[in-house]
N, CA, C, O and the ligand as a Tripos MOL2 file, in Angstrom:
@<TRIPOS>MOLECULE
protein
  285   283    72     0     0
PROTEIN
NO_CHARGES

@<TRIPOS>ATOM
      1 N          66.3890  104.9250  100.3650 N.3       1 MET1
      2 CA         67.8390  105.0960  100.3740 C.3       1 MET1
      3 C          68.4130  104.6200   99.0490 C.2       1 MET1
      4 O          68.1640  103.5020   98.5990 O.2       1 MET1
      5 N          69.1760  105.4950   98.4520 N.am      2 VAL2
      6 CA         69.7570  105.1660   97.1580 C.3       2 VAL2
      7 C          71.2160  104.7660   97.3340 C.2       2 VAL2
      8 O          72.0310  105.5210   97.8650 O.2       2 VAL2
      9 N          71.5120  103.5840   96.8840 N.am      3 VAL3
     10 CA         72.9000  103.1280   96.9310 C.3       3 VAL3
     11 C          73.4780  103.1780   95.5250 C.2       3 VAL3
     12 O          72.9730  102.5390   94.6020 O.2       3 VAL3
     13 N          74.5140  103.9270   95.3880 N.am      4 VAL4
     14 CA         75.1790  104.0120   94.0930 C.3       4 VAL4
     15 C          76.2840  102.9630   94.0410 C.2       4 VAL4
     16 O          77.2440  102.9980   94.8110 O.2       4 VAL4
     17 N          76.1190  102.0520   93.1290 N.am      5 THR5
     18 CA         77.1340  101.0150   92.9850 C.3       5 THR5
     19 C          78.2890  101.5290   92.1480 C.2       5 THR5
     20 O          78.1070  102.0600   91.0520 O.2       5 THR5
     21 N          79.4550  101.3600   92.6840 N.am      6 LYS6
     22 CA         80.6330  101.8080   91.9450 C.3       6 LYS6
     23 C          81.4650  100.6170   91.5140 C.2       6 LYS6
     24 O          81.5420   99.6010   92.2040 O.2       6 LYS6
     25 N          82.0630  100.7650   90.3960 N.am      7 VAL7
     26 CA         82.9100   99.6970   89.8810 C.3       7 VAL7
     27 C          84.2860  100.2510   89.5610 C.2       7 VAL7
     28 O          84.4530  101.4400   89.2860 O.2       7 VAL7
     29 N          85.2520   99.3730   89.6020 N.am      8 ARG8
     30 CA         86.6020   99.7570   89.2240 C.3       8 ARG8
     31 C          86.7990   99.4510   87.7580 C.2       8 ARG8
     32 O          86.4720   98.3610   87.2880 O.2       8 ARG8
     33 N          87.3220  100.3950   87.0570 N.am      9 VAL9
     34 CA         87.6120  100.1650   85.6470 C.3       9 VAL9
     35 C          89.0500  100.5390   85.3440 C.2       9 VAL9
     36 O          89.7010  101.2750   86.0860 O.2       9 VAL9
     37 N          89.5140  100.0130   84.2430 N.am     10 CYS10
     38 CA         90.8760  100.2620   83.7920 C.3      10 CYS10
     39 C          91.0280  101.7230   83.3470 C.2      10 CYS10
     40 O          90.2160  102.2180   82.5660 O.2      10 CYS10
     41 N          92.0550  102.4060   83.8390 N.am     11 PRO11
     42 CA         92.2650  103.8060   83.4360 C.3      11 PRO11
     43 C          92.7570  103.9270   82.0010 C.2      11 PRO11
     44 O          92.7930  105.0200   81.4360 O.2      11 PRO11
     45 N          93.1350  102.7950   81.4190 N.am     12 LYS12
     46 CA         93.6860  102.8230   80.0700 C.3      12 LYS12
     47 C          92.6180  102.5710   79.0140 C.2      12 LYS12
     48 O          92.5040  103.3110   78.0370 O.2      12 LYS12
     49 N          91.8350  101.5130   79.2260 N.am     13 CYS13
     50 CA         90.8700  101.1540   78.1880 C.3      13 CYS13
     51 C          89.4220  101.2550   78.6660 C.2      13 CYS13
     52 O          88.4920  101.1600   77.8650 O.2      13 CYS13
     53 N          89.2370  101.4440   79.9490 N.am     14 GLY14
     54 CA         87.8850  101.6130   80.4540 C.3      14 GLY14
     55 C          87.1530  100.3170   80.7150 C.2      14 GLY14
     56 O          85.9660  100.3180   81.0430 O.2      14 GLY14
     57 N          87.8660   99.2020   80.5680 N.am     15 SER15
     58 CA         87.2310   97.9130   80.8000 C.3      15 SER15
     59 C          87.0130   97.6790   82.2880 C.2      15 SER15
     60 O          87.7930   98.1300   83.1260 O.2      15 SER15
     61 N          85.9430   96.9690   82.5960 N.am     16 ASP16
     62 CA         85.7140   96.6390   84.0090 C.3      16 ASP16
     63 C          86.3660   95.3060   84.3680 C.2      16 ASP16
     64 O          86.0950   94.7350   85.4240 O.2      16 ASP16
     65 N          87.2160   94.8250   83.4880 N.am     17 LYS17
     66 CA         87.9080   93.5590   83.7490 C.3      17 LYS17
     67 C          89.1970   93.7730   84.5480 C.2      17 LYS17
     68 O          90.1220   92.9620   84.4890 O.2      17 LYS17
     69 N          89.2370   94.8580   85.2780 N.am     18 ILE18
     70 CA         90.4380   95.1310   86.0560 C.3      18 ILE18
     71 C          90.4110   94.3040   87.3390 C.2      18 ILE18
     72 O          89.3710   94.1710   87.9850 O.2      18 ILE18
     73 N          91.5340   93.7710   87.6860 N.am     19 ARG19
     74 CA         91.6290   92.8850   88.8410 C.3      19 ARG19
     75 C          92.6540   93.4100   89.8250 C.2      19 ARG19
     76 O          93.6700   93.9900   89.4400 O.2      19 ARG19
     77 N          92.3790   93.2030   91.0760 N.am     20 ALA20
     78 CA         93.3290   93.6150   92.1040 C.3      20 ALA20
     79 C          94.2870   92.4750   92.4050 C.2      20 ALA20
     80 O          93.8920   91.3130   92.4950 O.2      20 ALA20
     81 N          95.5200   92.8250   92.5540 N.am     21 VAL21
     82 CA         96.5240   91.8410   92.9180 C.3      21 VAL21
     83 C          97.1080   92.2490   94.2570 C.2      21 VAL21
     84 O          97.7260   93.3050   94.3910 O.2      21 VAL21
     85 N          96.9030   91.4040   95.2300 N.am     22 LYS22
     86 CA         97.4530   91.7320   96.5390 C.3      22 LYS22
     87 C          98.9100   91.3100   96.6020 C.2      22 LYS22
     88 O          99.2530   90.1410   96.4230 O.2      22 LYS22
     89 N          99.7380   92.2770   96.8580 N.am     23 THR23
     90 CA        101.1550   91.9710   96.9220 C.3      23 THR23
     91 C         101.6580   92.2000   98.3350 C.2      23 THR23
     92 O         101.3750   93.2270   98.9520 O.2      23 THR23
     93 N         102.3840   91.2590   98.8230 N.am     24 SER24
     94 CA        103.0310   91.4710  100.1060 C.3      24 SER24
     95 C         104.3970   90.8010  100.0710 C.2      24 SER24
     96 O         104.5310   89.6310   99.7150 O.2      24 SER24
     97 N         105.3770   91.5570  100.4420 N.am     25 VAL25
     98 CA        106.7300   91.0380  100.4250 C.3      25 VAL25
     99 C         107.2780   91.0610  101.8460 C.2      25 VAL25
    100 O         107.4070   92.1180  102.4640 O.2      25 VAL25
    101 N         107.5910   89.8970  102.3410 N.am     26 SER26
    102 CA        108.1800   89.7800  103.6770 C.3      26 SER26
    103 C         107.3820   90.5410  104.7390 C.2      26 SER26
    104 O         107.9460   91.1960  105.6150 O.2      26 SER26
    105 N         106.0760   90.4380  104.6370 N.am     27 GLY27
    106 CA        105.2520   91.0690  105.6590 C.3      27 GLY27
    107 C         104.9620   92.5290  105.4210 C.2      27 GLY27
    108 O         104.1480   93.1230  106.1270 O.2      27 GLY27
    109 N         105.6160   93.1180  104.4340 N.am     28 TRP28
    110 CA        105.3280   94.5040  104.1100 C.3      28 TRP28
    111 C         104.0270   94.5740  103.3210 C.2      28 TRP28
    112 O         103.8300   93.8450  102.3490 O.2      28 TRP28
    113 N         103.1680   95.4450  103.7490 N.am     29 LEU29
    114 CA        101.9340   95.6290  103.0090 C.3      29 LEU29
    115 C         102.1290   96.7030  101.9510 C.2      29 LEU29
    116 O         102.3490   97.8770  102.2480 O.2      29 LEU29
    117 N         102.0420   96.2630  100.7370 N.am     30 LEU30
    118 CA        102.2170   97.2020   99.6380 C.3      30 LEU30
    119 C         100.8540   97.5880   99.0900 C.2      30 LEU30
    120 O          99.8760   96.8550   99.2370 O.2      30 LEU30
    121 N         100.8100   98.7340   98.4650 N.am     31 PRO31
    122 CA         99.5540   99.1240   97.8100 C.3      31 PRO31
    123 C          99.1390   98.0650   96.7980 C.2      31 PRO31
    124 O          99.9750   97.4620   96.1240 O.2      31 PRO31
    125 N          97.8540   97.8570   96.7100 N.am     32 ASN32
    126 CA         97.3710   96.8860   95.7470 C.3      32 ASN32
    127 C          97.7830   97.2530   94.3280 C.2      32 ASN32
    128 O          97.7620   98.4120   93.9160 O.2      32 ASN32
    129 N          98.1490   96.2250   93.6200 N.am     33 GLN33
    130 CA         98.4070   96.4110   92.2000 C.3      33 GLN33
    131 C          97.1380   96.0020   91.4580 C.2      33 GLN33
    132 O          96.3880   95.1330   91.9010 O.2      33 GLN33
    133 N          96.9300   96.6270   90.3640 N.am     34 TYR34
    134 CA         95.7810   96.2710   89.5400 C.3      34 TYR34
    135 C          96.2560   95.9470   88.1360 C.2      34 TYR34
    136 O          97.1740   96.5720   87.6070 O.2      34 TYR34
    137 N          95.6220   94.9790   87.5630 N.am     35 TYR35
    138 CA         95.9380   94.7170   86.1650 C.3      35 TYR35
    139 C          94.6590   94.4830   85.3870 C.2      35 TYR35
    140 O          93.6270   94.1020   85.9390 O.2      35 TYR35
    141 N          94.7560   94.7200   84.1010 N.am     36 CYS36
    142 CA         93.5810   94.6540   83.2420 C.3      36 CYS36
    143 C          93.6160   93.3640   82.4350 C.2      36 CYS36
    144 O          94.6170   93.0320   81.7990 O.2      36 CYS36
    145 N          92.5080   92.6500   82.4770 N.am     37 GLU37
    146 CA         92.4340   91.3850   81.7450 C.3      37 GLU37
    147 C          91.9310   91.5780   80.3170 C.2      37 GLU37
    148 O          91.8040   90.6220   79.5520 O.2      37 GLU37
    149 N          91.6540   92.8050   79.9830 N.am     38 GLU38
    150 CA         91.1430   93.0590   78.6400 C.3      38 GLU38
    151 C          92.2130   92.7130   77.6070 C.2      38 GLU38
    152 O          93.3730   93.1070   77.7300 O.2      38 GLU38
    153 N          91.8000   91.9790   76.6060 N.am     39 GLU39
    154 CA         92.7460   91.5610   75.5800 C.3      39 GLU39
    155 C          93.3050   92.7750   74.8410 C.2      39 GLU39
    156 O          92.5590   93.6520   74.4070 O.2      39 GLU39
    157 N          94.6060   92.8090   74.7100 N.am     40 GLY40
    158 CA         95.2300   93.8960   73.9820 C.3      40 GLY40
    159 C          95.4800   95.1350   74.8130 C.2      40 GLY40
    160 O          95.9980   96.1270   74.3000 O.2      40 GLY40
    161 N          95.1270   95.1000   76.0730 N.am     41 CYS41
    162 CA         95.3510   96.2590   76.9360 C.3      41 CYS41
    163 C          96.6060   96.0430   77.7710 C.2      41 CYS41
    164 O          97.6220   96.7110   77.5780 O.2      41 CYS41
    165 N          96.5170   95.1020   78.6950 N.am     42 GLY42
    166 CA         97.6980   94.7420   79.4650 C.3      42 GLY42
    167 C          98.1070   95.7700   80.5050 C.2      42 GLY42
    168 O          99.2440   95.7620   80.9770 O.2      42 GLY42
    169 N          97.1920   96.6510   80.8610 N.am     43 TYR43
    170 CA         97.5240   97.6460   81.8760 C.3      43 TYR43
    171 C          97.8080   97.0050   83.2170 C.2      43 TYR43
    172 O          97.1100   96.0810   83.6360 O.2      43 TYR43
    173 N          98.8250   97.4920   83.8810 N.am     44 SER44
    174 CA         99.0130   97.1210   85.2680 C.3      44 SER44
    175 C          99.6150   98.3060   86.0060 C.2      44 SER44
    176 O         100.4480   99.0370   85.4710 O.2      44 SER44
    177 N          99.1810   98.4770   87.2300 N.am     45 GLY45
    178 CA         99.6760   99.6080   88.0040 C.3      45 GLY45
    179 C          98.8820   99.7290   89.2840 C.2      45 GLY45
    180 O          98.0560   98.8730   89.6010 O.2      45 GLY45
    181 N          99.1340  100.7840   90.0090 N.am     46 THR46
    182 CA         98.4630  100.9510   91.2950 C.3      46 THR46
    183 C          97.2140  101.8070   91.1640 C.2      46 THR46
    184 O          96.4900  102.0190   92.1360 O.2      46 THR46
    185 N          96.9720  102.2880   89.9700 N.am     47 LEU47
    186 CA         95.8290  103.1610   89.7790 C.3      47 LEU47
    187 C          94.6660  102.4310   89.1310 C.2      47 LEU47
    188 O          94.8450  101.5390   88.3010 O.2      47 LEU47
    189 N          93.4940  102.8300   89.5280 N.am     48 TYR48
    190 CA         92.3060  102.3890   88.8110 C.3      48 TYR48
    191 C          91.3130  103.5310   88.8540 C.2      48 TYR48
    192 O          91.4720  104.4850   89.6160 O.2      48 TYR48
    193 N          90.3070  103.4250   88.0450 N.am     49 VAL49
    194 CA         89.2810  104.4500   88.0290 C.3      49 VAL49
    195 C          88.0140  103.8560   88.6270 C.2      49 VAL49
    196 O          87.5990  102.7520   88.2740 O.2      49 VAL49
    197 N          87.4170  104.5990   89.5250 N.am     50 GLU50
    198 CA         86.1780  104.1240   90.1260 C.3      50 GLU50
    199 C          85.0290  104.9960   89.6500 C.2      50 GLU50
    200 O          84.9990  106.2030   89.8890 O.2      50 GLU50
    201 N          84.1050  104.3720   88.9840 N.am     51 ILE51
    202 CA         82.9740  105.1190   88.4560 C.3      51 ILE51
    203 C          81.6860  104.4010   88.7910 C.2      51 ILE51
    204 O          81.6920  103.2500   89.2270 O.2      51 ILE51
    205 N          80.5910  105.0900   88.5830 N.am     52 GLU52
    206 CA         79.3000  104.4800   88.8180 C.3      52 GLU52
    207 C          78.9690  103.5170   87.6820 C.2      52 GLU52
    208 O          79.3530  103.7170   86.5290 O.2      52 GLU52
    209 N          78.2540  102.4820   88.0490 N.am     53 VAL53
    210 CA         77.9420  101.4090   87.1040 C.3      53 VAL53
    211 C          77.3510  101.9490   85.8040 C.2      53 VAL53
    212 O          77.7160  101.5190   84.7100 O.2      53 VAL53
    213 N          76.4550  102.8750   85.9460 N.am     54 GLU54
    214 CA         75.7820  103.3460   84.7310 C.3      54 GLU54
    215 C          76.6790  104.2210   83.8550 C.2      54 GLU54
    216 O          76.3170  104.5710   82.7320 O.2      54 GLU54
    217 N          77.8360  104.5640   84.3750 N.am     55 GLU55
    218 CA         78.7560  105.3610   83.5760 C.3      55 GLU55
    219 C          79.7030  104.5010   82.7480 C.2      55 GLU55
    220 O          80.4120  105.0050   81.8770 O.2      55 GLU55
    221 N          79.7110  103.2070   83.0230 N.am     56 VAL56
    222 CA         80.6650  102.3180   82.3680 C.3      56 VAL56
    223 C          80.5000  102.3370   80.8610 C.2      56 VAL56
    224 O          81.4630  102.5410   80.1210 O.2      56 VAL56
    225 N          79.2790  102.1230   80.4150 N.am     57 GLU57
    226 CA         79.0400  102.0780   78.9720 C.3      57 GLU57
    227 C          79.3840  103.4070   78.3190 C.2      57 GLU57
    228 O          79.9180  103.4610   77.2110 O.2      57 GLU57
    229 N          79.0660  104.4710   79.0320 N.am     58 GLN58
    230 CA         79.3510  105.8090   78.5370 C.3      58 GLN58
    231 C          80.8450  106.0050   78.3750 C.2      58 GLN58
    232 O          81.3150  106.5300   77.3650 O.2      58 GLN58
    233 N          81.5830  105.5740   79.3860 N.am     59 LEU59
    234 CA         83.0360  105.7180   79.3600 C.3      59 LEU59
    235 C          83.6430  104.9190   78.2160 C.2      59 LEU59
    236 O          84.5360  105.3940   77.5150 O.2      59 LEU59
    237 N          83.1460  103.7010   78.0380 N.am     60 LYS60
    238 CA         83.6530  102.8550   76.9680 C.3      60 LYS60
    239 C          83.4240  103.5010   75.6160 C.2      60 LYS60
    240 O          84.2800  103.4590   74.7320 O.2      60 LYS60
    241 N          82.2610  104.0950   75.4750 N.am     61 ARG61
    242 CA         81.9370  104.7440   74.2090 C.3      61 ARG61
    243 C          82.9080  105.8970   73.9410 C.2      61 ARG61
    244 O          83.3990  106.0680   72.8250 O.2      61 ARG61
    245 N          83.1680  106.6750   74.9810 N.am     62 VAL62
    246 CA         84.0880  107.7980   74.8400 C.3      62 VAL62
    247 C          85.4920  107.3080   74.5110 C.2      62 VAL62
    248 O          86.1690  107.8610   73.6450 O.2      62 VAL62
    249 N          85.9180  106.2680   75.2130 N.am     63 MET63
    250 CA         87.2690  105.7710   75.0210 C.3      63 MET63
    251 C          87.4440  105.1220   73.6600 C.2      63 MET63
    252 O          88.5470  105.1290   73.1130 O.2      63 MET63
    253 N          86.3990  104.5720   73.1140 N.am     64 ASN64
    254 CA         86.4790  103.9610   71.7960 C.3      64 ASN64
    255 C          86.3410  105.0010   70.6930 C.2      64 ASN64
    256 O          86.4180  104.6830   69.5060 O.2      64 ASN64
    257 N          86.1420  106.2130   71.0930 N.am     65 GLY65
    258 CA         86.0080  107.2900   70.1250 C.3      65 GLY65
    259 C          84.7300  107.2050   69.3130 C.2      65 GLY65
    260 O          84.5830  107.8390   68.2690 O.2      65 GLY65
    261 N          83.8160  106.4060   69.8230 N.am     66 ASP66
    262 CA         82.5650  106.2330   69.1140 C.3      66 ASP66
    263 C          81.5150  107.1640   69.7140 C.2      66 ASP66
    264 O          80.6620  106.7440   70.4950 O.2      66 ASP66
    265 N          81.5980  108.4090   69.3370 N.am     67 SER67
    266 CA         80.7440  109.3940   69.9800 C.3      67 SER67
    267 C          79.4980  109.6890   69.1700 C.2      67 SER67
    268 O          78.6210  110.4380   69.6000 O.2      67 SER67
    269 N          79.4350  109.0930   67.9980 N.am     68 LYS68
    270 CA         78.2820  109.3820   67.1620 C.3      68 LYS68
    271 C          77.0500  108.6270   67.6230 C.2      68 LYS68
    272 O          77.0470  107.3990   67.7150 O.2      68 LYS68
    273 N          76.0420  109.3590   67.9010 N.am     69 GLU69
    274 CA         74.7750  108.7570   68.2800 C.3      69 GLU69
    275 C          74.0090  108.4520   66.9940 C.2      69 GLU69
    276 O          73.7710  109.3340   66.1700 O.2      69 GLU69
    277 N          73.6350  107.2050   66.8450 N.am     70 SER70
    278 CA         72.8790  106.8760   65.6440 C.3      70 SER70
    279 C          71.4590  107.3910   65.7870 C.2      70 SER70
    280 O          70.7340  107.0280   66.7130 O.2      70 SER70
    281 N          71.0890  108.2230   64.8710 N.am     71 THR71
    282 CA         69.7530  108.8030   64.9440 C.3      71 THR71
    283 C          68.8440  108.2050   63.8940 C.2      71 THR71
    284 O          67.6730  108.5760   63.8070 O.2      71 THR71
    285 ZN         92.5770   97.9270   80.1900 Zn       72 ZN72
@<TRIPOS>BOND
     1     1     2 1
     2     2     3 1
     3     3     4 2
     4     3     5 am
     5     5     6 1
     6     6     7 1
     7     7     8 2
     8     7     9 am
     9     9    10 1
    10    10    11 1
    11    11    12 2
    12    11    13 am
    13    13    14 1
    14    14    15 1
    15    15    16 2
    16    15    17 am
    17    17    18 1
    18    18    19 1
    19    19    20 2
    20    19    21 am
    21    21    22 1
    22    22    23 1
    23    23    24 2
    24    23    25 am
    25    25    26 1
    26    26    27 1
    27    27    28 2
    28    27    29 am
    29    29    30 1
    30    30    31 1
    31    31    32 2
    32    31    33 am
    33    33    34 1
    34    34    35 1
    35    35    36 2
    36    35    37 am
    37    37    38 1
    38    38    39 1
    39    39    40 2
    40    39    41 am
    41    41    42 1
    42    42    43 1
    43    43    44 2
    44    43    45 am
    45    45    46 1
    46    46    47 1
    47    47    48 2
    48    47    49 am
    49    49    50 1
    50    50    51 1
    51    51    52 2
    52    51    53 am
    53    53    54 1
    54    54    55 1
    55    55    56 2
    56    55    57 am
    57    57    58 1
    58    58    59 1
    59    59    60 2
    60    59    61 am
    61    61    62 1
    62    62    63 1
    63    63    64 2
    64    63    65 am
    65    65    66 1
    66    66    67 1
    67    67    68 2
    68    67    69 am
    69    69    70 1
    70    70    71 1
    71    71    72 2
    72    71    73 am
    73    73    74 1
    74    74    75 1
    75    75    76 2
    76    75    77 am
    77    77    78 1
    78    78    79 1
    79    79    80 2
    80    79    81 am
    81    81    82 1
    82    82    83 1
    83    83    84 2
    84    83    85 am
    85    85    86 1
    86    86    87 1
    87    87    88 2
    88    87    89 am
    89    89    90 1
    90    90    91 1
    91    91    92 2
    92    91    93 am
    93    93    94 1
    94    94    95 1
    95    95    96 2
    96    95    97 am
    97    97    98 1
    98    98    99 1
    99    99   100 2
   100    99   101 am
   101   101   102 1
   102   102   103 1
   103   103   104 2
   104   103   105 am
   105   105   106 1
   106   106   107 1
   107   107   108 2
   108   107   109 am
   109   109   110 1
   110   110   111 1
   111   111   112 2
   112   111   113 am
   113   113   114 1
   114   114   115 1
   115   115   116 2
   116   115   117 am
   117   117   118 1
   118   118   119 1
   119   119   120 2
   120   119   121 am
   121   121   122 1
   122   122   123 1
   123   123   124 2
   124   123   125 am
   125   125   126 1
   126   126   127 1
   127   127   128 2
   128   127   129 am
   129   129   130 1
   130   130   131 1
   131   131   132 2
   132   131   133 am
   133   133   134 1
   134   134   135 1
   135   135   136 2
   136   135   137 am
   137   137   138 1
   138   138   139 1
   139   139   140 2
   140   139   141 am
   141   141   142 1
   142   142   143 1
   143   143   144 2
   144   143   145 am
   145   145   146 1
   146   146   147 1
   147   147   148 2
   148   147   149 am
   149   149   150 1
   150   150   151 1
   151   151   152 2
   152   151   153 am
   153   153   154 1
   154   154   155 1
   155   155   156 2
   156   155   157 am
   157   157   158 1
   158   158   159 1
   159   159   160 2
   160   159   161 am
   161   161   162 1
   162   162   163 1
   163   163   164 2
   164   163   165 am
   165   165   166 1
   166   166   167 1
   167   167   168 2
   168   167   169 am
   169   169   170 1
   170   170   171 1
   171   171   172 2
   172   171   173 am
   173   173   174 1
   174   174   175 1
   175   175   176 2
   176   175   177 am
   177   177   178 1
   178   178   179 1
   179   179   180 2
   180   179   181 am
   181   181   182 1
   182   182   183 1
   183   183   184 2
   184   183   185 am
   185   185   186 1
   186   186   187 1
   187   187   188 2
   188   187   189 am
   189   189   190 1
   190   190   191 1
   191   191   192 2
   192   191   193 am
   193   193   194 1
   194   194   195 1
   195   195   196 2
   196   195   197 am
   197   197   198 1
   198   198   199 1
   199   199   200 2
   200   199   201 am
   201   201   202 1
   202   202   203 1
   203   203   204 2
   204   203   205 am
   205   205   206 1
   206   206   207 1
   207   207   208 2
   208   207   209 am
   209   209   210 1
   210   210   211 1
   211   211   212 2
   212   211   213 am
   213   213   214 1
   214   214   215 1
   215   215   216 2
   216   215   217 am
   217   217   218 1
   218   218   219 1
   219   219   220 2
   220   219   221 am
   221   221   222 1
   222   222   223 1
   223   223   224 2
   224   223   225 am
   225   225   226 1
   226   226   227 1
   227   227   228 2
   228   227   229 am
   229   229   230 1
   230   230   231 1
   231   231   232 2
   232   231   233 am
   233   233   234 1
   234   234   235 1
   235   235   236 2
   236   235   237 am
   237   237   238 1
   238   238   239 1
   239   239   240 2
   240   239   241 am
   241   241   242 1
   242   242   243 1
   243   243   244 2
   244   243   245 am
   245   245   246 1
   246   246   247 1
   247   247   248 2
   248   247   249 am
   249   249   250 1
   250   250   251 1
   251   251   252 2
   252   251   253 am
   253   253   254 1
   254   254   255 1
   255   255   256 2
   256   255   257 am
   257   257   258 1
   258   258   259 1
   259   259   260 2
   260   259   261 am
   261   261   262 1
   262   262   263 1
   263   263   264 2
   264   263   265 am
   265   265   266 1
   266   266   267 1
   267   267   268 2
   268   267   269 am
   269   269   270 1
   270   270   271 1
   271   271   272 2
   272   271   273 am
   273   273   274 1
   274   274   275 1
   275   275   276 2
   276   275   277 am
   277   277   278 1
   278   278   279 1
   279   279   280 2
   280   279   281 am
   281   281   282 1
   282   282   283 1
   283   283   284 2
@<TRIPOS>SUBSTRUCTURE
     1 MET1         2 RESIDUE 1 A MET
     2 VAL2         6 RESIDUE 1 A VAL
     3 VAL3        10 RESIDUE 1 A VAL
     4 VAL4        14 RESIDUE 1 A VAL
     5 THR5        18 RESIDUE 1 A THR
     6 LYS6        22 RESIDUE 1 A LYS
     7 VAL7        26 RESIDUE 1 A VAL
     8 ARG8        30 RESIDUE 1 A ARG
     9 VAL9        34 RESIDUE 1 A VAL
    10 CYS10       38 RESIDUE 1 A CYS
    11 PRO11       42 RESIDUE 1 A PRO
    12 LYS12       46 RESIDUE 1 A LYS
    13 CYS13       50 RESIDUE 1 A CYS
    14 GLY14       54 RESIDUE 1 A GLY
    15 SER15       58 RESIDUE 1 A SER
    16 ASP16       62 RESIDUE 1 A ASP
    17 LYS17       66 RESIDUE 1 A LYS
    18 ILE18       70 RESIDUE 1 A ILE
    19 ARG19       74 RESIDUE 1 A ARG
    20 ALA20       78 RESIDUE 1 A ALA
    21 VAL21       82 RESIDUE 1 A VAL
    22 LYS22       86 RESIDUE 1 A LYS
    23 THR23       90 RESIDUE 1 A THR
    24 SER24       94 RESIDUE 1 A SER
    25 VAL25       98 RESIDUE 1 A VAL
    26 SER26      102 RESIDUE 1 A SER
    27 GLY27      106 RESIDUE 1 A GLY
    28 TRP28      110 RESIDUE 1 A TRP
    29 LEU29      114 RESIDUE 1 A LEU
    30 LEU30      118 RESIDUE 1 A LEU
    31 PRO31      122 RESIDUE 1 A PRO
    32 ASN32      126 RESIDUE 1 A ASN
    33 GLN33      130 RESIDUE 1 A GLN
    34 TYR34      134 RESIDUE 1 A TYR
    35 TYR35      138 RESIDUE 1 A TYR
    36 CYS36      142 RESIDUE 1 A CYS
    37 GLU37      146 RESIDUE 1 A GLU
    38 GLU38      150 RESIDUE 1 A GLU
    39 GLU39      154 RESIDUE 1 A GLU
    40 GLY40      158 RESIDUE 1 A GLY
    41 CYS41      162 RESIDUE 1 A CYS
    42 GLY42      166 RESIDUE 1 A GLY
    43 TYR43      170 RESIDUE 1 A TYR
    44 SER44      174 RESIDUE 1 A SER
    45 GLY45      178 RESIDUE 1 A GLY
    46 THR46      182 RESIDUE 1 A THR
    47 LEU47      186 RESIDUE 1 A LEU
    48 TYR48      190 RESIDUE 1 A TYR
    49 VAL49      194 RESIDUE 1 A VAL
    50 GLU50      198 RESIDUE 1 A GLU
    51 ILE51      202 RESIDUE 1 A ILE
    52 GLU52      206 RESIDUE 1 A GLU
    53 VAL53      210 RESIDUE 1 A VAL
    54 GLU54      214 RESIDUE 1 A GLU
    55 GLU55      218 RESIDUE 1 A GLU
    56 VAL56      222 RESIDUE 1 A VAL
    57 GLU57      226 RESIDUE 1 A GLU
    58 GLN58      230 RESIDUE 1 A GLN
    59 LEU59      234 RESIDUE 1 A LEU
    60 LYS60      238 RESIDUE 1 A LYS
    61 ARG61      242 RESIDUE 1 A ARG
    62 VAL62      246 RESIDUE 1 A VAL
    63 MET63      250 RESIDUE 1 A MET
    64 ASN64      254 RESIDUE 1 A ASN
    65 GLY65      258 RESIDUE 1 A GLY
    66 ASP66      262 RESIDUE 1 A ASP
    67 SER67      266 RESIDUE 1 A SER
    68 LYS68      270 RESIDUE 1 A LYS
    69 GLU69      274 RESIDUE 1 A GLU
    70 SER70      278 RESIDUE 1 A SER
    71 THR71      282 RESIDUE 1 A THR
    72 ZN72       285 GROUP 0 **** ****
């Protein structure tokens, strides 16, 4: 049985340092807020990206615009 581990990453910078913030006001259950702890990013919102663990590095590379493979 293959279990694919998924991680939440920031939709802005692709960092996996995204954290969920549980918000509840007067008993109302609100959608989780997420914020990014990555320095210089500061993303916060209700959206996050869920990808497979092995895609994280790939995503970061794409987001950093570093697409050149050193040969
Ligand atoms: Zn971020």
